[in-house]
C-alpha positions in Angstrom: 7.7 21.1 -16.5 7.8 24.7 -15.1 5.0 25.6 -17.5 2.9 22.6 -16.3 3.4 23.7 -12.7 2.5 27.3 -13.6 -0.8 26.2 -15.1 -1.7 23.9 -12.1 -0.8 26.5 -9.6 -2.8 29.2 -11.4 -5.9 27.2 -12.5 -6.0 24.5 -9.8 -6.2 20.7 -10.3 -6.4 19.8 -14.1 -6.9 16.7 -16.1 -4.4 15.7 -18.8 -6.9 16.9 -21.5 -7.2 20.3 -19.8 -3.4 20.7 -19.6 -3.1 19.8 -23.3 -5.6 22.5 -24.1 -3.7 25.1 -22.3 -0.2 23.8 -23.2 -0.5 22.5 -26.8 3.0 21.1 -26.6 1.6 18.3 -24.3 -0.6 17.2 -27.2 2.3 16.6 -29.4 2.6 13.0 -30.8 5.8 11.3 -29.8 7.1 8.2 -31.6 9.1 5.5 -29.8 10.2 2.0 -30.8 11.4 -0.8 -28.6 13.8 -3.6 -29.5 12.0 -6.0 -31.7 9.2 -3.7 -32.8 8.6 -3.4 -36.5 6.9 -0.1 -36.3 7.3 2.7 -33.7 4.3 3.4 -31.3 2.9 6.8 -30.9 1.6 8.5 -27.8 0.8 12.0 -26.6 3.6 13.7 -24.6 1.1 14.6 -21.8 0.0 11.1 -21.2 3.6 10.1 -20.4 4.9 13.3 -18.8 2.2 13.8 -16.2 2.4 10.2 -14.7 6.2 10.6 -14.7 5.9 13.8 -12.7 3.6 11.9 -10.2 6.3 9.2 -9.9 8.8 12.0 -9.0 6.5 13.5 -6.4 6.1 16.8 -8.4 2.4 16.2 -9.0 -0.1 13.9 -7.4 -3.5 12.5 -8.6 -6.3 14.6 -7.0 -10.1 14.5 -7.2 -11.4 12.8 -10.4 -13.7 14.6 -12.7 -17.2 13.3 -12.3 -18.0 10.4 -9.9 -15.5 8.6 -7.8 -15.6 5.8 -10.3 -14.4 8.2 -13.1 -11.0 7.5 -14.6 -10.5 11.2 -15.6 -8.0 12.0 -12.8 -7.0 15.6 -12.1 -3.5 16.5 -11.0 -2.2 19.1 -8.7 1.0 19.8 -6.7 1.6 18.0 -3.4 1.9 21.2 -1.5 -1.5 22.3 -2.7 -3.2 19.0 -2.0 -1.6 18.6 1.5 -0.8 22.2 2.5 0.2 21.1 6.1 2.6 18.4 5.0 6.1 18.7 6.3 8.4 18.7 3.3 11.7 18.8 5.1 14.5 17.2 3.0 15.4 13.6 4.0 18.2 11.3 2.9 17.1 8.0 1.4 18.2 6.3 4.6 16.1 8.7 6.8 13.1 8.3 4.5 13.3 4.5 4.6 13.6 4.7 8.4 10.4 6.7 8.7 8.5 4.2 6.4 9.8 1.3 8.4 8.8 3.0 11.7 5.2 3.5 10.4 5.1 -0.1 9.1 6.3 -1.5 12.4 3.8 0.7 14.3 0.9 -0.7 12.2 1.9 -4.4 11.8 4.6 -5.2 14.4 6.0 -7.5 15.4 7.5 -8.1 12.0 10.7 -9.7 10.7 13.2 -8.2 8.2 11.7 -10.6 5.6 8.3 -9.1 6.3 9.7 -5.6 5.8 11.4 -6.5 2.5 8.1 -8.1 1.4 6.1 -4.9 2.2 8.6 -2.6 0.5 9.0 -4.8 -2.6 12.0 -3.0 -4.0 14.3 -2.5 -1.0 17.4 -4.7 -0.5 18.2 -6.4 2.8 21.3 -4.2 3.4 19.2 -1.0 3.0 16.6 -2.3 5.4 19.1 -3.3 8.1 20.9 0.1 7.8 17.7 2.0 8.2 16.7 -0.1 11.2 19.9 0.7 12.9 19.1 4.4 12.7 15.7 3.9 14.5 16.8 1.1 16.8 16.4 3.1 20.0 12.6 3.1 19.5 12.4 -0.6 18.7 12.7 -3.9 20.6 13.7 -7.3 19.3 11.3 -10.2 20.2 10.7 -13.8 19.3 7.2 -15.0 18.2 6.4 -18.5 19.3 7.6 -21.1 16.9 8.6 -18.7 14.1 12.3 -18.6 13.5 14.4 -15.5 13.7 14.0 -12.2 15.4 11.1 -9.8 14.9 10.9 -6.1 15.6 8.2 -4.2 17.5 7.9 -0.7 19.1 9.3 -0.6 22.6 6.2 1.4 23.6 4.0 -1.7 22.6 5.9 -4.3 24.6 3.8 -3.9 27.8 0.5 -4.3 25.8 1.8 -7.3 23.9 3.0 -9.0 27.1 -0.3 -8.5 28.9 -2.7 -11.4 29.1 -5.0 -11.6 26.1 -8.6 -10.4 26.9 -11.3 -13.0 27.5 -13.6 -11.3 25.0 -13.9 -13.1 21.7 -14.3 -11.3 18.4 -15.2 -11.7 14.8 -13.8 -9.4 12.0 -15.0 -9.3 8.4 -11.9 -8.1 6.5 -12.3 -6.5 3.1 -10.5 -7.4 -0.1 -6.8 -6.6 -0.1 -6.9 -5.8 3.7 -3.5 -4.7 4.9 -3.3 -7.3 7.6 -3.3 -10.1 5.0 -0.9 -8.3 2.6 1.6 -7.0 5.2 3.6 -10.2 5.9 5.8 -12.5 3.9 4.8 -15.4 6.3 1.1 -15.3 7.2 1.2 -18.5 9.3 0.6 -16.4 12.5 -3.1 -16.2 11.5 -3.6 -18.4 8.4 -3.0 -22.1 8.1 -0.9 -22.9 5.0 -3.5 -25.3 3.5 -5.9 -22.4 3.3 -3.5 -19.8 1.8 -4.5 -20.5 -1.8 -8.2 -20.1 -1.0 -7.6 -16.7 0.6 -5.4 -15.1 -2.2 -6.4 -14.9 -5.9 -4.1 -15.7 -8.8 -2.2 -12.4 -8.6 -1.7 -12.7 -4.8 -4.3 -10.2 -3.7 -6.3 -11.1 -0.6 -10.0 -11.8 -0.8 -12.6 -10.8 1.8 -12.0 -13.0 4.8 -13.5 -13.9 8.2 -11.2 -13.6 11.2 -12.2 -15.2 14.5 -10.0 -14.5 17.5 -7.1 -13.6 15.4 -7.3 -16.5 12.9 -8.6 -16.5 9.3 -11.3 -19.2 9.2 -13.3 -18.5 6.1 -14.4 -16.1 3.3 -17.3 -13.8 3.0 -19.0 -11.9 0.1 -22.1 -9.9 -0.4 -25.1 -11.4 -2.2 -28.3 -10.2 -3.8 -27.0 -6.6 -4.3 -25.6 -6.4 -0.8 -28.8 -7.4 1.0 -27.1 -10.5 2.4 -23.7 -11.6 3.4 -22.6 -15.1 2.6 -19.9 -16.8 4.7 -18.0 -20.0 3.8 -15.9 -21.5 6.6 -12.7 -23.5 6.0 -13.2 -25.4 9.3 -15.7 -26.0 12.0 -16.2 -22.9 14.3 -17.9 -22.3 17.5 -21.6 -21.5 16.5 -21.7 -18.7 19.0 
């Protein structure tokens, strides 16, 4: 690992192939077998080590070689890619608190169930503990008919309590838009009978039409992007 970092810091962002050329040990074939396998599988050390270093935060994927569609990623250190980043050490609880604060800033009000849904791997006890550490910047609210408490930034309360503007609006949200993926319960803006039409078989959100804060249809580009096609779930105001 120190040799990998030495190459990256000296030569700049590198692909796995370039790292293997400068550090032949990364090109070594490794055999591994899983329970039930009749024959061990083989792989290059570099193809497993570099992603593992990314998972640990030692390296990060940088600019790809070629076009933005290229799958030949280059890798560099986090400090090189984001030189102004504050790398102060945090405890797991402090780190989770910062993530939750940013999540609530973007999507609040949210419930604890929403937070667990967004984080995927955190347990309820961890979330509650981290919330207590940042509680001074948060407020608990109730959202209409939804059961249970929700959390929002105290600084956003006045804006949320203000009367809604008279101006109406339409939003064309892209595939996997954060607003549709951020909540465990999407009933605040999506009727349950339309949920299966908005998400594909793996749960990712499709391109949707939002009118006045409610999802009312789908949209997609047609004829190489020269037209946009809209399919509504229900009747909408023609205007």
